[in-house]
A tleap script that builds the chain and sets N, CA, C and O, in Angstrom:
source leaprc.protein.ff14SB
mol = sequence {
  NMET ASN GLN LYS THR LYS LYS THR VAL ARG
  SER THR VAL VAL ALA PHE ALA ALA ALA THR
  ALA LEU ALA THR THR LEU PRO THR GLY ASN
  ALA TYR ALA ILE ASP HIE ILE PRO CYS ARG
  ALA GLY GLU ASN TYR LEU LYS ILE TRP SER
  HIE LEU ASN GLY LYS ASP SER VAL ASP CYS
  TYR ALA ASN LYS GLY LYS ILE SER PHE GLY
  ASN TRP TRP VAL ASP ARG ILE SER THR GLY
  ASN ASN ASP LEU ILE TYR SER ASP ALA ASN
  GLY ASP SER VAL ARG VAL ASN ARG TRP THR
  ASP ILE THR TYR PRO ASN ARG PRO PRO LYS
  VAL SER TYR ILE GLU ILE CLEU
}
set mol.1.N position { 0.841 -1.161 0.000 }
set mol.1.CA position { 0.000 0.000 0.000 }
set mol.1.C position { 0.894 1.234 0.000 }
set mol.1.O position { 1.869 1.305 0.748 }
set mol.2.N position { 0.551 2.213 -0.851 }
set mol.2.CA position { 1.379 3.411 -0.892 }
set mol.2.C position { 0.966 4.404 0.201 }
set mol.2.O position { -0.058 4.219 0.858 }
set mol.3.N position { 1.755 5.438 0.387 }
set mol.3.CA position { 1.559 6.401 1.471 }
set mol.3.C position { 0.204 7.109 1.373 }
set mol.3.O position { -0.470 7.309 2.384 }
set mol.4.N position { -0.189 7.485 0.152 }
set mol.4.CA position { -1.442 8.212 -0.033 }
set mol.4.C position { -2.632 7.330 0.370 }
set mol.4.O position { -3.566 7.814 1.009 }
set mol.5.N position { -2.606 6.058 0.007 }
set mol.5.CA position { -3.686 5.132 0.342 }
set mol.5.C position { -3.733 4.909 1.845 }
set mol.5.O position { -4.816 4.884 2.430 }
set mol.6.N position { -2.567 4.745 2.484 }
set mol.6.CA position { -2.523 4.558 3.935 }
set mol.6.C position { -3.099 5.775 4.655 }
set mol.6.O position { -3.846 5.635 5.624 }
set mol.7.N position { -2.752 6.959 4.180 }
set mol.7.CA position { -3.242 8.181 4.804 }
set mol.7.C position { -4.764 8.291 4.664 }
set mol.7.O position { -5.441 8.698 5.609 }
set mol.8.N position { -5.303 7.937 3.508 }
set mol.8.CA position { -6.750 7.985 3.276 }
set mol.8.C position { -7.470 6.985 4.176 }
set mol.8.O position { -8.499 7.314 4.765 }
set mol.9.N position { -6.940 5.771 4.287 }
set mol.9.CA position { -7.545 4.746 5.133 }
set mol.9.C position { -7.507 5.198 6.598 }
set mol.9.O position { -8.505 5.077 7.307 }
set mol.10.N position { -6.390 5.705 7.041 }
set mol.10.CA position { -6.240 6.159 8.414 }
set mol.10.C position { -7.226 7.306 8.708 }
set mol.10.O position { -7.856 7.312 9.766 }
set mol.11.N position { -7.368 8.267 7.797 }
set mol.11.CA position { -8.304 9.378 7.985 }
set mol.11.C position { -9.744 8.875 8.060 }
set mol.11.O position { -10.535 9.372 8.861 }
set mol.12.N position { -10.082 7.905 7.241 }
set mol.12.CA position { -11.434 7.340 7.240 }
set mol.12.C position { -11.715 6.619 8.558 }
set mol.12.O position { -12.805 6.757 9.113 }
set mol.13.N position { -10.763 5.866 9.055 }
set mol.13.CA position { -10.928 5.150 10.320 }
set mol.13.C position { -11.079 6.134 11.480 }
set mol.13.O position { -11.934 5.946 12.347 }
set mol.14.N position { -10.264 7.166 11.498 }
set mol.14.CA position { -10.349 8.165 12.563 }
set mol.14.C position { -11.705 8.873 12.514 }
set mol.14.O position { -12.324 9.076 13.558 }
set mol.15.N position { -12.173 9.247 11.336 }
set mol.15.CA position { -13.467 9.917 11.200 }
set mol.15.C position { -14.603 9.001 11.653 }
set mol.15.O position { -15.528 9.451 12.330 }
set mol.16.N position { -14.541 7.729 11.289 }
set mol.16.CA position { -15.567 6.772 11.699 }
set mol.16.C position { -15.564 6.593 13.220 }
set mol.16.O position { -16.626 6.532 13.839 }
set mol.17.N position { -14.389 6.509 13.813 }
set mol.17.CA position { -14.291 6.348 15.269 }
set mol.17.C position { -14.851 7.577 15.983 }
set mol.17.O position { -15.544 7.444 16.992 }
set mol.18.N position { -14.559 8.766 15.469 }
set mol.18.CA position { -15.069 9.988 16.089 }
set mol.18.C position { -16.594 10.059 15.984 }
set mol.18.O position { -17.267 10.431 16.945 }
set mol.19.N position { -17.133 9.705 14.825 }
set mol.19.CA position { -18.583 9.720 14.641 }
set mol.19.C position { -19.260 8.708 15.556 }
set mol.19.O position { -20.316 8.996 16.119 }
set mol.20.N position { -18.675 7.541 15.712 }
set mol.20.CA position { -19.223 6.515 16.600 }
set mol.20.C position { -19.184 6.974 18.051 }
set mol.20.O position { -20.141 6.763 18.795 }
set mol.21.N position { -18.096 7.594 18.454 }
set mol.21.CA position { -17.980 8.089 19.830 }
set mol.21.C position { -19.034 9.153 20.115 }
set mol.21.O position { -19.654 9.130 21.179 }
set mol.22.N position { -19.248 10.076 19.195 }
set mol.22.CA position { -20.274 11.102 19.388 }
set mol.22.C position { -21.669 10.501 19.427 }
set mol.22.O position { -22.490 10.903 20.252 }
set mol.23.N position { -21.944 9.566 18.569 }
set mol.23.CA position { -23.278 8.962 18.519 }
set mol.23.C position { -23.604 8.178 19.783 }
set mol.23.O position { -24.767 8.102 20.178 }
set mol.24.N position { -22.616 7.605 20.410 }
set mol.24.CA position { -22.885 6.796 21.602 }
set mol.24.C position { -22.817 7.594 22.899 }
set mol.24.O position { -23.307 7.124 23.926 }
set mol.25.N position { -22.222 8.791 22.883 }
set mol.25.CA position { -22.109 9.553 24.123 }
set mol.25.C position { -23.084 10.717 24.231 }
set mol.25.O position { -23.368 11.154 25.346 }
set mol.26.N position { -23.607 11.238 23.131 }
set mol.26.CA position { -24.554 12.343 23.192 }
set mol.26.C position { -25.959 11.813 23.464 }
set mol.26.O position { -26.328 10.757 22.950 }
set mol.27.N position { -26.749 12.532 24.265 }
set mol.27.CA position { -28.115 12.084 24.526 }
set mol.27.C position { -28.990 12.247 23.289 }
set mol.27.O position { -28.717 13.086 22.431 }
set mol.28.N position { -30.033 11.446 23.206 }
set mol.28.CA position { -30.964 11.576 22.096 }
set mol.28.C position { -31.866 12.761 22.341 }
set mol.28.O position { -31.971 13.235 23.472 }
set mol.29.N position { -32.515 13.246 21.307 }
set mol.29.CA position { -33.398 14.398 21.426 }
set mol.29.C position { -34.551 14.164 22.389 }
set mol.29.O position { -34.953 15.097 23.084 }
set mol.30.N position { -35.091 12.975 22.457 }
set mol.30.CA position { -36.241 12.708 23.303 }
set mol.30.C position { -35.914 12.692 24.785 }
set mol.30.O position { -36.821 12.807 25.609 }
set mol.31.N position { -34.669 12.557 25.143 }
set mol.31.CA position { -34.305 12.499 26.557 }
set mol.31.C position { -34.614 13.814 27.262 }
set mol.31.O position { -34.803 13.833 28.478 }
set mol.32.N position { -34.667 14.908 26.515 }
set mol.32.CA position { -34.918 16.206 27.122 }
set mol.32.C position { -36.260 16.797 26.701 }
set mol.32.O position { -36.494 17.986 26.915 }
set mol.33.N position { -37.137 16.008 26.116 }
set mol.33.CA position { -38.437 16.512 25.700 }
set mol.33.C position { -39.420 16.434 26.854 }
set mol.33.O position { -39.395 15.490 27.644 }
set mol.34.N position { -40.286 17.438 26.944 }
set mol.34.CA position { -41.306 17.430 27.982 }
set mol.34.C position { -42.200 16.209 27.778 }
set mol.34.O position { -42.531 15.856 26.646 }
set mol.35.N position { -42.585 15.570 28.874 }
set mol.35.CA position { -43.427 14.377 28.805 }
set mol.35.C position { -44.722 14.606 29.554 }
set mol.35.O position { -44.718 15.091 30.686 }
set mol.36.N position { -45.835 14.256 28.919 }
set mol.36.CA position { -47.136 14.235 29.584 }
set mol.36.C position { -47.199 12.872 30.272 }
set mol.36.O position { -47.177 11.842 29.599 }
set mol.37.N position { -47.275 12.856 31.605 }
set mol.37.CA position { -47.144 11.615 32.362 }
set mol.37.C position { -48.362 11.397 33.261 }
set mol.37.O position { -49.113 12.337 33.519 }
set mol.38.N position { -48.564 10.172 33.739 }
set mol.38.CA position { -49.642 9.930 34.705 }
set mol.38.C position { -49.343 10.650 36.024 }
set mol.38.O position { -48.202 10.667 36.486 }
set mol.39.N position { -50.363 11.233 36.611 }
set mol.39.CA position { -50.195 11.903 37.904 }
set mol.39.C position { -50.167 10.857 39.008 }
set mol.39.O position { -50.985 9.938 39.027 }
set mol.40.N position { -49.209 11.006 39.935 }
set mol.40.CA position { -49.101 10.107 41.087 }
set mol.40.C position { -48.913 10.940 42.341 }
set mol.40.O position { -48.150 11.906 42.349 }
set mol.41.N position { -49.603 10.567 43.382 }
set mol.41.CA position { -49.495 11.293 44.652 }
set mol.41.C position { -48.062 11.231 45.171 }
set mol.41.O position { -47.382 10.213 45.039 }
set mol.42.N position { -47.618 12.332 45.760 }
set mol.42.CA position { -46.300 12.360 46.372 }
set mol.42.C position { -45.163 12.681 45.421 }
set mol.42.O position { -44.019 12.793 45.861 }
set mol.43.N position { -45.434 12.832 44.137 }
set mol.43.CA position { -44.384 13.150 43.167 }
set mol.43.C position { -44.316 14.662 42.979 }
set mol.43.O position { -45.316 15.355 43.168 }
set mol.44.N position { -43.163 15.173 42.613 }
set mol.44.CA position { -42.960 16.615 42.462 }
set mol.44.C position { -42.996 17.065 41.009 }
set mol.44.O position { -42.188 17.891 40.585 }
set mol.45.N position { -43.937 16.517 40.252 }
set mol.45.CA position { -44.091 16.889 38.848 }
set mol.45.C position { -44.890 18.185 38.732 }
set mol.45.O position { -45.531 18.620 39.689 }
set mol.46.N position { -44.845 18.789 37.562 }
set mol.46.CA position { -45.724 19.894 37.243 }
set mol.46.C position { -47.131 19.323 37.104 }
set mol.46.O position { -47.341 18.354 36.374 }
set mol.47.N position { -48.095 19.924 37.804 }
set mol.47.CA position { -49.474 19.440 37.764 }
set mol.47.C position { -50.387 20.623 37.451 }
set mol.47.O position { -50.309 21.663 38.104 }
set mol.48.N position { -51.254 20.457 36.446 }
set mol.48.CA position { -52.124 21.539 36.003 }
set mol.48.C position { -53.572 21.069 35.961 }
set mol.48.O position { -53.901 20.068 35.324 }
set mol.49.N position { -54.438 21.822 36.660 }
set mol.49.CA position { -55.872 21.589 36.631 }
set mol.49.C position { -56.461 22.575 35.630 }
set mol.49.O position { -56.178 23.770 35.708 }
set mol.50.N position { -57.278 22.094 34.686 }
set mol.50.CA position { -57.812 22.978 33.660 }
set mol.50.C position { -59.211 22.540 33.229 }
set mol.50.O position { -59.689 21.472 33.609 }
set mol.51.N position { -59.856 23.393 32.426 }
set mol.51.CA position { -61.176 23.058 31.897 }
set mol.51.C position { -61.372 23.700 30.525 }
set mol.51.O position { -60.750 24.710 30.196 }
set mol.52.N position { -62.253 23.085 29.733 }
set mol.52.CA position { -62.612 23.611 28.422 }
set mol.52.C position { -63.928 22.979 27.997 }
set mol.52.O position { -64.074 21.757 28.022 }
set mol.53.N position { -64.873 23.802 27.614 }
set mol.53.CA position { -66.165 23.330 27.105 }
set mol.53.C position { -66.838 22.309 28.017 }
set mol.53.O position { -67.341 21.291 27.542 }
set mol.54.N position { -66.853 22.572 29.319 }
set mol.54.CA position { -67.516 21.698 30.272 }
set mol.54.C position { -66.728 20.463 30.676 }
set mol.54.O position { -67.222 19.644 31.452 }
set mol.55.N position { -65.526 20.316 30.169 }
set mol.55.CA position { -64.684 19.157 30.513 }
set mol.55.C position { -63.551 19.623 31.422 }
set mol.55.O position { -62.864 20.600 31.122 }
set mol.56.N position { -63.360 18.912 32.541 }
set mol.56.CA position { -62.257 19.196 33.455 }
set mol.56.C position { -61.118 18.219 33.198 }
set mol.56.O position { -61.342 17.083 32.779 }
set mol.57.N position { -59.892 18.674 33.452 }
set mol.57.CA position { -58.728 17.813 33.244 }
set mol.57.C position { -57.661 18.121 34.290 }
set mol.57.O position { -57.504 19.264 34.719 }
set mol.58.N position { -56.940 17.093 34.686 }
set mol.58.CA position { -55.771 17.237 35.549 }
set mol.58.C position { -54.631 16.528 34.827 }
set mol.58.O position { -54.714 15.333 34.541 }
set mol.59.N position { -53.567 17.273 34.535 }
set mol.59.CA position { -52.451 16.739 33.756 }
set mol.59.C position { -51.139 16.970 34.465 }
set mol.59.O position { -50.951 17.996 35.119 }
set mol.60.N position { -50.226 16.017 34.338 }
set mol.60.CA position { -48.894 16.115 34.926 }
set mol.60.C position { -47.835 16.054 33.831 }
set mol.60.O position { -48.011 15.394 32.808 }
set mol.61.N position { -46.728 16.761 34.072 }
set mol.61.CA position { -45.642 16.840 33.102 }
set mol.61.C position { -44.298 16.723 33.809 }
set mol.61.O position { -44.156 17.094 34.975 }
set mol.62.N position { -43.326 16.207 33.088 }
set mol.62.CA position { -41.957 16.087 33.603 }
set mol.62.C position { -40.984 16.383 32.471 }
set mol.62.O position { -41.337 16.278 31.296 }
set mol.63.N position { -39.784 16.746 32.822 }
set mol.63.CA position { -38.662 16.993 31.912 }
set mol.63.C position { -38.752 18.352 31.242 }
set mol.63.O position { -39.835 18.888 31.005 }
set mol.64.N position { -37.599 18.880 30.951 }
set mol.64.CA position { -37.458 20.173 30.297 }
set mol.64.C position { -38.031 20.114 28.886 }
set mol.64.O position { -37.876 19.117 28.180 }
set mol.65.N position { -38.685 21.184 28.490 }
set mol.65.CA position { -39.188 21.260 27.127 }
set mol.65.C position { -40.439 22.110 27.037 }
set mol.65.O position { -40.886 22.695 28.023 }
set mol.66.N position { -40.996 22.167 25.835 }
set mol.66.CA position { -42.149 23.017 25.536 }
set mol.66.C position { -43.196 22.174 24.827 }
set mol.66.O position { -42.867 21.339 23.985 }
set mol.67.N position { -44.488 22.402 25.179 }
set mol.67.CA position { -45.563 21.627 24.577 }
set mol.67.C position { -46.816 22.492 24.473 }
set mol.67.O position { -47.053 23.360 25.314 }
set mol.68.N position { -47.604 22.254 23.452 }
set mol.68.CA position { -48.866 22.960 23.290 }
set mol.68.C position { -49.842 22.548 24.390 }
set mol.68.O position { -49.880 21.388 24.798 }
set mol.69.N position { -50.630 23.514 24.863 }
set mol.69.CA position { -51.624 23.213 25.891 }
set mol.69.C position { -53.043 23.351 25.347 }
set mol.69.O position { -54.001 23.093 26.075 }
set mol.70.N position { -53.198 23.744 24.107 }
set mol.70.CA position { -54.485 23.706 23.432 }
set mol.70.C position { -55.503 24.756 23.835 }
set mol.70.O position { -56.701 24.557 23.635 }
set mol.71.N position { -55.051 25.882 24.405 }
set mol.71.CA position { -55.948 26.966 24.806 }
set mol.71.C position { -57.012 26.562 25.813 }
set mol.71.O position { -58.160 26.999 25.725 }
set mol.72.N position { -56.626 25.723 26.771 }
set mol.72.CA position { -57.514 25.369 27.885 }
set mol.72.C position { -57.432 26.460 28.935 }
set mol.72.O position { -56.418 27.149 29.044 }
set mol.73.N position { -58.499 26.619 29.712 }
set mol.73.CA position { -58.526 27.544 30.833 }
set mol.73.C position { -57.865 26.864 32.022 }
set mol.73.O position { -58.255 25.753 32.382 }
set mol.74.N position { -56.880 27.495 32.637 }
set mol.74.CA position { -56.140 26.895 33.752 }
set mol.74.C position { -56.718 27.378 35.077 }
set mol.74.O position { -56.815 28.581 35.321 }
set mol.75.N position { -57.101 26.431 35.929 }
set mol.75.CA position { -57.669 26.744 37.235 }
set mol.75.C position { -56.628 26.732 38.347 }
set mol.75.O position { -56.734 27.482 39.317 }
set mol.76.N position { -55.627 25.879 38.201 }
set mol.76.CA position { -54.618 25.736 39.256 }
set mol.76.C position { -53.341 25.173 38.654 }
set mol.76.O position { -53.383 24.362 37.729 }
set mol.77.N position { -52.201 25.611 39.188 }
set mol.77.CA position { -50.896 25.084 38.789 }
set mol.77.C position { -50.108 24.773 40.051 }
set mol.77.O position { -49.997 25.613 40.944 }
set mol.78.N position { -49.565 23.576 40.124 }
set mol.78.CA position { -48.614 23.203 41.165 }
set mol.78.C position { -47.321 22.809 40.440 }
set mol.78.O position { -47.277 21.796 39.742 }
set mol.79.N position { -46.283 23.612 40.611 }
set mol.79.CA position { -45.070 23.417 39.810 }
set mol.79.C position { -44.165 22.291 40.304 }
set mol.79.O position { -43.336 21.793 39.541 }
set mol.80.N position { -44.307 21.882 41.566 }
set mol.80.CA position { -43.379 20.872 42.078 }
set mol.80.C position { -41.959 21.403 41.984 }
set mol.80.O position { -41.706 22.561 42.317 }
set mol.81.N position { -41.040 20.575 41.539 }
set mol.81.CA position { -39.645 21.016 41.440 }
set mol.81.C position { -39.292 21.545 40.040 }
set mol.81.O position { -38.156 21.404 39.587 }
set mol.82.N position { -40.271 22.152 39.366 }
set mol.82.CA position { -40.092 22.651 38.005 }
set mol.82.C position { -40.329 24.155 37.933 }
set mol.82.O position { -41.288 24.664 38.513 }
set mol.83.N position { -39.455 24.865 37.222 }
set mol.83.CA position { -39.721 26.254 36.871 }
set mol.83.C position { -40.510 26.217 35.569 }
set mol.83.O position { -40.199 25.429 34.676 }
set mol.84.N position { -41.529 27.064 35.457 }
set mol.84.CA position { -42.484 26.997 34.356 }
set mol.84.C position { -42.663 28.356 33.708 }
set mol.84.O position { -42.641 29.384 34.384 }
set mol.85.N position { -42.839 28.357 32.402 }
set mol.85.CA position { -43.335 29.521 31.678 }
set mol.85.C position { -44.551 29.045 30.906 }
set mol.85.O position { -44.503 28.029 30.212 }
set mol.86.N position { -45.657 29.797 31.033 }
set mol.86.CA position { -46.793 29.488 30.181 }
set mol.86.C position { -47.135 30.723 29.364 }
set mol.86.O position { -46.898 31.852 29.792 }
set mol.87.N position { -47.695 30.494 28.188 }
set mol.87.CA position { -48.114 31.580 27.325 }
set mol.87.C position { -49.631 31.563 27.260 }
set mol.87.O position { -50.234 30.531 26.965 }
set mol.88.N position { -50.252 32.716 27.539 }
set mol.88.CA position { -51.705 32.745 27.478 }
set mol.88.C position { -52.172 33.160 26.082 }
set mol.88.O position { -51.361 33.512 25.226 }
set mol.89.N position { -53.466 33.116 25.868 }
set mol.89.CA position { -54.031 33.397 24.546 }
set mol.89.C position { -53.752 34.826 24.088 }
set mol.89.O position { -53.829 35.112 22.893 }
set mol.90.N position { -53.429 35.730 25.014 }
set mol.90.CA position { -53.084 37.108 24.656 }
set mol.90.C position { -51.645 37.254 24.198 }
set mol.90.O position { -51.243 38.327 23.749 }
set mol.91.N position { -50.864 36.187 24.306 }
set mol.91.CA position { -49.460 36.226 23.908 }
set mol.91.C position { -48.513 36.575 25.033 }
set mol.91.O position { -47.302 36.651 24.822 }
set mol.92.N position { -49.042 36.789 26.228 }
set mol.92.CA position { -48.181 37.082 27.374 }
set mol.92.C position { -47.525 35.809 27.878 }
set mol.92.O position { -48.160 34.756 27.932 }
set mol.93.N position { -46.262 35.904 28.247 }
set mol.93.CA position { -45.553 34.783 28.864 }
set mol.93.C position { -45.442 35.045 30.353 }
set mol.93.O position { -45.044 36.130 30.777 }
set mol.94.N position { -45.794 34.044 31.142 }
set mol.94.CA position { -45.796 34.192 32.592 }
set mol.94.C position { -44.897 33.123 33.193 }
set mol.94.O position { -45.042 31.938 32.891 }
set mol.95.N position { -43.977 33.541 34.033 }
set mol.95.CA position { -43.089 32.589 34.710 }
set mol.95.C position { -43.685 32.246 36.078 }
set mol.95.O position { -44.158 33.117 36.809 }
set mol.96.N position { -43.648 30.956 36.398 }
set mol.96.CA position { -44.065 30.484 37.710 }
set mol.96.C position { -42.907 29.662 38.259 }
set mol.96.O position { -42.508 28.669 37.651 }
set mol.97.N position { -42.366 30.067 39.401 }
set mol.97.CA position { -41.200 29.405 39.968 }
set mol.97.C position { -41.545 28.071 40.609 }
set mol.97.O position { -42.696 27.802 40.950 }
set mol.98.N position { -40.518 27.241 40.763 }
set mol.98.CA position { -40.701 25.928 41.393 }
set mol.98.C position { -41.250 26.087 42.801 }
set mol.98.O position { -41.102 27.132 43.435 }
set mol.99.N position { -41.885 25.025 43.270 }
set mol.99.CA position { -42.492 24.947 44.599 }
set mol.99.C position { -43.617 25.978 44.791 }
set mol.99.O position { -43.855 26.448 45.904 }
set mol.100.N position { -44.294 26.316 43.709 }
set mol.100.CA position { -45.421 27.251 43.762 }
set mol.100.C position { -46.717 26.499 43.490 }
set mol.100.O position { -46.779 25.651 42.600 }
set mol.101.N position { -47.747 26.814 44.262 }
set mol.101.CA position { -49.088 26.271 44.055 }
set mol.101.C position { -50.014 27.477 43.950 }
set mol.101.O position { -50.254 28.169 44.939 }
set mol.102.N position { -50.533 27.726 42.746 }
set mol.102.CA position { -51.317 28.932 42.503 }
set mol.102.C position { -52.673 28.559 41.906 }
set mol.102.O position { -52.771 27.659 41.072 }
set mol.103.N position { -53.716 29.265 42.347 }
set mol.103.CA position { -55.050 29.036 41.800 }
set mol.103.C position { -55.547 30.307 41.128 }
set mol.103.O position { -55.136 31.415 41.475 }
set mol.104.N position { -56.435 30.128 40.166 }
set mol.104.CA position { -57.053 31.226 39.436 }
set mol.104.C position { -58.569 31.052 39.524 }
set mol.104.O position { -59.187 30.610 38.555 }
set mol.105.N position { -59.190 31.392 40.671 }
set mol.105.CA position { -60.613 31.103 40.860 }
set mol.105.C position { -61.555 32.007 40.054 }
set mol.105.O position { -62.642 31.567 39.682 }
set mol.106.N position { -61.170 33.242 39.779 }
set mol.106.CA position { -62.088 34.181 39.134 }
set mol.106.C position { -61.753 34.503 37.683 }
set mol.106.O position { -62.654 34.663 36.858 }
set mol.107.N position { -60.487 34.598 37.372 }
set mol.107.CA position { -60.069 34.955 36.007 }
set mol.107.C position { -58.950 34.031 35.552 }
set mol.107.O position { -57.790 34.444 35.517 }
set mol.108.N position { -59.274 32.786 35.202 }
set mol.108.CA position { -58.224 31.847 34.800 }
set mol.108.C position { -57.628 32.221 33.445 }
set mol.108.O position { -58.335 32.697 32.557 }
set mol.109.N position { -56.326 32.002 33.294 }
set mol.109.CA position { -55.705 32.260 31.990 }
set mol.109.C position { -56.053 31.149 30.992 }
set mol.109.O position { -56.205 29.986 31.365 }
set mol.110.N position { -56.172 31.526 29.745 }
set mol.110.CA position { -56.372 30.570 28.654 }
set mol.110.C position { -54.980 30.305 28.082 }
set mol.110.O position { -54.401 31.172 27.427 }
set mol.111.N position { -54.440 29.104 28.328 }
set mol.111.CA position { -53.031 28.809 28.067 }
set mol.111.C position { -52.847 28.110 26.722 }
set mol.111.O position { -53.506 27.114 26.427 }
set mol.112.N position { -51.937 28.654 25.915 }
set mol.112.CA position { -51.667 28.059 24.607 }
set mol.112.C position { -50.480 27.087 24.628 }
set mol.112.O position { -50.494 26.084 23.914 }
set mol.113.N position { -49.457 27.374 25.438 }
set mol.113.CA position { -48.368 26.416 25.584 }
set mol.113.C position { -47.757 26.536 26.971 }
set mol.113.O position { -47.892 27.557 27.645 }
set mol.114.N position { -47.075 25.460 27.383 }
set mol.114.CA position { -46.315 25.453 28.632 }
set mol.114.C position { -44.889 25.043 28.321 }
set mol.114.O position { -44.627 24.293 27.381 }
set mol.115.N position { -43.974 25.552 29.131 }
set mol.115.CA position { -42.550 25.212 28.965 }
set mol.115.C position { -41.932 25.002 30.334 }
set mol.115.O position { -41.970 25.890 31.186 }
set mol.116.N position { -41.361 23.819 30.542 }
set mol.116.CA position { -40.589 23.554 31.746 }
set mol.116.C position { -39.146 23.942 31.458 }
set mol.116.O position { -38.551 23.485 30.482 }
set mol.117.N position { -38.596 24.786 32.312 }
set mol.117.CA position { -37.217 25.285 32.119 }
set mol.117.C position { -36.194 24.338 32.699 }
set mol.117.O position { -34.994 24.603 32.623 }
savepdb mol mol.pdb
quit
């Protein structure tokens, strides 16, 4: 094998090894996506009580990320160990810090998306 061929083979092997190392050590995209999860007592997840068109819902979320909330009216938020930003139908973004339990009995916000920081 001549020098040029050896150099090309060596460069290809090094590039393949580097690509393999990156692929096996970097987290996948889904590892950091917000998850809609079952609510369980005693857990410190983000928990949101909401209603729309006569239907009530209680939803829990975990992990950093952003997700659509479908313009539901929010009655209560318990952030658990999560910092939260929600966007209401007016386009305002509101931050709610971790360990906060807040209710909106008279004028609930209509939330378009939520983001766990």
